[in-house]
N, C-alpha and C positions, 0 to 999 in steps of 0.2 A: 504494500500500500504506500502511495506517495506520502512523503512527509514524516513517516515513522522512523526512517533511518536517521542517524545522526549526521548532520551536515556541518562541516567545519565553517564557522562564522568568524573569520578573521577580524571583521570590522567591529562586531559587538564584543568580542573577547578582549580587544585592546582596551587599555585604560582610557576612559572617556576624557577627551581633551576639553579644555575650557573653550567654549564657543564664544566668538566675538558677538557684538550686538547684532551683526548681520546674519548670525546663525551659522549653518554648515558652510565650511569654506570649499573652494574649488577642489582641492586635493581630496577632501572627504567624499564629495558627491561623485567625483570621477572614479574613486576606488569602489564606491557602492555600485555604480553602473558596470564596472569591469567585473566585479564579483557576481552580480546578477547574471551577466552574460555567461560566465563560466559555470554557473550553477552551484557555486560554493556559498552563496548567500541568496535567500529567498524573501520575497515580500510578505509571505505568510508561511507559517509552520503548523503542523499538527502536534498539539501538546496534550497528552493524556486523552487522546481521542477527540479533541476539539480543535478546529481550525482557528488560528488567531493571527491577526495582522501584525506584521513587524513594523512598528511605528517609526523606528529610526530609519528603516529603509525607505518608507514612504516620504519621510521628511527629506531624505537625500534626493529622491526623485523630484519632489516639488522645488527643492533648492536648485536643481539642474534646470528646470523649466524657467525659474526666475532669472537665473544667470544667463540663459541662452539668448542669442540675438538672431533675428531673422536672416536667413541666408538662402540664396538661390544655388542649388546644387549644379555643379558643372559636369559631373559624371554623365556620360552618354545615356546610361540606363535611367537616370533620374533628371535629365535635363528639363528645365522649366518648372521644377517643383521647388517650393519654398517651405522651410521649416526652421526650427531652432537649430543653430549651428552645432550644438553639442548632442543632438538627438538624431543624428543622420541614420539612414537605413544601413542595416548590417549587410555584409557580404560573406558568402560561404565558399569554401573550397572542397574538393573531393575528400580531403582529409577529415573534414567535419562529419562526413557520412550523412549529410542532410540533403535530401533531394528537393530542390526548389525549382519547379518547372517554370520556364519563361512565360510571361503573359500578364504582368502587372501586379504580382505579389510584392509585399514589403514586410520586413521584420525590423522593427525599430530598435535603436540602440537601447541596451539595458534589458532586453528580452532573452531568455534562455531557450534554445532549441536543441534538444538532445539528439544523439546519434539515432539514425533510423527513422527520423520524422520525414514525412512527405507533405509538401505544401503545393497544392494545385492552384493554378491562377484563375481569377485574382483572389488573393486572400491577404489578410492583414493581421499581424501579431504586434501588440502594442507594448510599450515600455513596462518593465516589471513583471511581465507574464512569464510563466514557466510551463514549457511543453515537454513532456517526458518522452522516453524512448518508444519508438515504434508507432507513434500516433499519426493518424491521417488528418490533415486539415484540408478539407475539400474546397472546391471553387466557391467564391463569394462568402466564405466563412470569416467571421471576425473573432479574434481572441483579444478581449479588452485588457486594459492596463491592470496589472497585478493578478490577473486570473491564473488559476493553478490547474493545469491539465495533466492527468496521470499517464501511465504507460498504456500503450496499445488501445488508446481511445480512438473512436471514429467520430469525427465531427463532419457530418454530411454537408452537402451543398447548401449554402444559404444560412447555416447556423450562426446565430448571434450570441456570443458569450460576453456579457456586459463587463465593463471595467469599474473598479472601485478604487479611486485615489483619495477622495475626501468624503467625509471626515476620515482622518488617518487611522482611527481605531476600528473602523468597520472591516469585518472579514470580507474576503473577496468571493467571487464566484469560483466554485471548486467542482471539477469533474474528476472523480477518482478512477483508478486503474480499470481497464477493460470495459468501460461504459460505452454505450452506443447512443449517439445523439442524432435523431432523424432529421431529414431535410427541412429547412425552414423553421426549426425550433428556436425559441428565444429564451435564454436563461439569464436573468438579471437580478439586481438588488441583493447580491451576496447569497443567492440560493446555492445549495450544494447538492450534488448528485453523487451518491456513494458507489462503491465498487459494483461492477457488472450490471448496473441498472440500464434499462433500455427506455429511451424516450422516443416516442413515435413522432413522425413528421407533423409539424405544425403545432406542437405543444408549446404553450407559454407558461414559464415558471417565474413567478416573482412573489414578493411577500404579500401582494394584494390579490393574488389568484389562489383560491383554496384548492387543496389537493385532498381528494376523497380516497381513502384506502378501502376499496370494496371487498378486499379479502378479510381484513381484520375489523371492518365495519366501524371506522373512526375517521375523523378529519385531522389531518396533520396540522400542528401549530405553524404559525407564519414563518418562524425562524427554524423550523425543523427540517433537516435534510431529507431528500428522497432516499428511502432506505436501500441498502444493498440488495441487488437482484430484482428490484421492483420493475415491473413493466407498466409504463405510464402512457396513456392515450388521451387525446383531446376529449373534453366533455362539455356539457352545458348544464345550467341549473336555473330554476325559475327565479325571477326577481322577487324581492320581498314586498310586503304589504305597503311599504312607504312609497313604492313606485306603482301606484294603483293603475295609472294610465297604461303603463307598459305591461302590467300583469294582465289586464283585461284583453290585451292583444296577443297574449301568449309569448311575449318576448323573453329571452333568456340571457344569462350572463355566462362568461367564460369560466371554465374550471378544468382541472386535470383529474384523471381517474387512474388509480392503481388497480389493474384488473387481474394481475397474477404476479407470482414471484418465480423467477427462473430456478431451475434445478441445474445440477452440474453438467448435464448432457445437452441442455437446450441451446439452440442457436438463436441469436437475437432476431434475425430476419424471419425465421419460421414462426417464432413466437408472436411477432408483430402481425404477420399475415393472418394468423388465426383470429385476431381480434379486430382487424381493420377491414376485413372483407364484408 
């Protein structure tokens, strides 16, 4: 499971320096960005089974934004694009063992992309994000700032994984190992999807969208993660009595339904097909 192994954190293990009135200095935020890219430092960690934001890392990222100046990139691949000079797009070599197919994708400075990751065009991975080994980031997918993506995850075409930079104490969106996220799904506001869960195409997960566990006959709390092995499909629910006009017309609101839990032998695509046909 991502986040459970010990990650050497050179920045936070160092004796904290006295910060000037301007806050984190250039050397510090540059070191933070370097370590984020290397994967030796993360913007969030799993502590005693709970994902927690690394506030010092987020402060460093925000300091980099503040210090950055607008620059037009002269590199042929990014000609005509303008961004902060210190958050330029990353480049990969065959030694990185990252397959980034031509066609408009970009990985921002300060994002970690592990060996075996495939990025299909166009896709975008923002600063502070962590994408672990063997994950597929399909076309038109977004991995937002500080999002944590586990090993062997499949982010299908058009998936939107929201970013969480501020407030700095908020936990990020997390997709744990071996999860499958169907095309066009949207996961935002720090929602977390645990190991091997399957999210069907078109599902929206946020703290404002209720998730009904039809197997265990309960409603998940707003900040509760999608359980491991859950199979989640789009659903709808009737409006409440406060919206009488809408109720009279049979209008409904969005929700998500857990319809089953995977077993060790089940394939994500076959399980989804059973409930979506």
